C-alpha angles and dihedrals in degrees: 000000000000114000089220098055125091118228136213111252124225109159150010122306094240091235110131104190114146127199147096128279127185099248093155091109088058100036094048089059089067088070100035134059114268093238096149092052092045090056091057136259112322117229110269103014153357133263086226095056131086136175111249131196137174092278095050102035099093094060090048089053089055089059087066088074086070105033135000109270123210119211118205108199109195145135133243086228092062121079089191089060091055091048093050093046091051090052092048091052090051093051094042088057091055090060091059100219101330090111138031128209128215119194114210125188104209091200092064096030105041093154091065090050090050092049090056094042092240114181100168139022138269096040122163123203133162136214128219116181087345094304119124116243111194114221118164149316128226128007121325134180115271094246092054092050089051089054089057091050092049090052091045091057090050091053090047092051091051088056095047097255103134105135126135126215089204093066099259110138134186105244089204093056113108128205109265115248116258117267120252110266097255091046090050090048090052093048092049090049091051090051088051092050092246100133095165091060090046090053092050092050093052091046090053090049090053092046089056094042115016092187093056098129094185092053090048091052091045092051092050090051093049091049089054092048091050092050097047092044087067094056118085127195095269093047091050091055090047092052091049091051092048093047091050093049101040121038089188095060102108095179091055093045092052093046094049091047089054091048092048093052091047090050093048098254092126101156091051091051096049093044091051093056094042089053091050090051091050092053100043141056138196127028094343092057091049092049090052091046093052091049090049091052090051092051088051087061092049094050094040128265091237093052110116091228090058091049091052091047092051089056091051090046092053090054090048092051099041 
């Protein structure tokens, strides 16, 4: 997948970092006029931007249920990172509360960088409903960055994320219906970091209603989160090395595909498994095929990248 192409979100990021972050400056704007933003970007920052670290990241992710959140991953050692972050703050201000910005120092928060698969700074990603949305690396002209933001808001709107931290609300927006009890139990368990309980709740929901599409998606997402939670930074590098050196290593291919989806590199993940399926037969092919189908659920069966992958898979199988 191109690093400079937004994606359509359909699930959680797989990052399970718990903690508290002072989002009051952002949350309070939902009940007060956005006077500071309306006046223009203040020198040296944005009222819609906060510093985020490994302890505070999970709460920042939750904000992406309300508005798209942009994550600027940089380093204090990189002047380019500072330049890009300043530009992001300026543009975020112009949207008056439709977006939030989280600034991450990868030197002090390497786990966040690993979760997103960051290989260079600055890297900019976004989150919609907890799902990573790759945007771009390096420094881009302001107009091009604005194009990414405009597209990000379109993707957010298509997924029902249309809040405003400045207090503007859509009068036509209705309160979403409550989740079914087992779905709510699974969501609560995920928020508490109890993925095993979430898995059990979704499995019970599917046992009661085998055609429950939302439970099927939720279970696929939890499976991905459980698998990637077991992989540390060193193991991730080992799996990538193995996958690059041995096209027959199924364990490595599956692990790297999981990591790529979690990091937002969806096309790379799907292409890797389709290629494995095309080159192998027997139980290993079936294992790869089943994992690929589950990742389709995580990404979203209506996502154009999934549709394209299905066509390639059909050619590989038949």
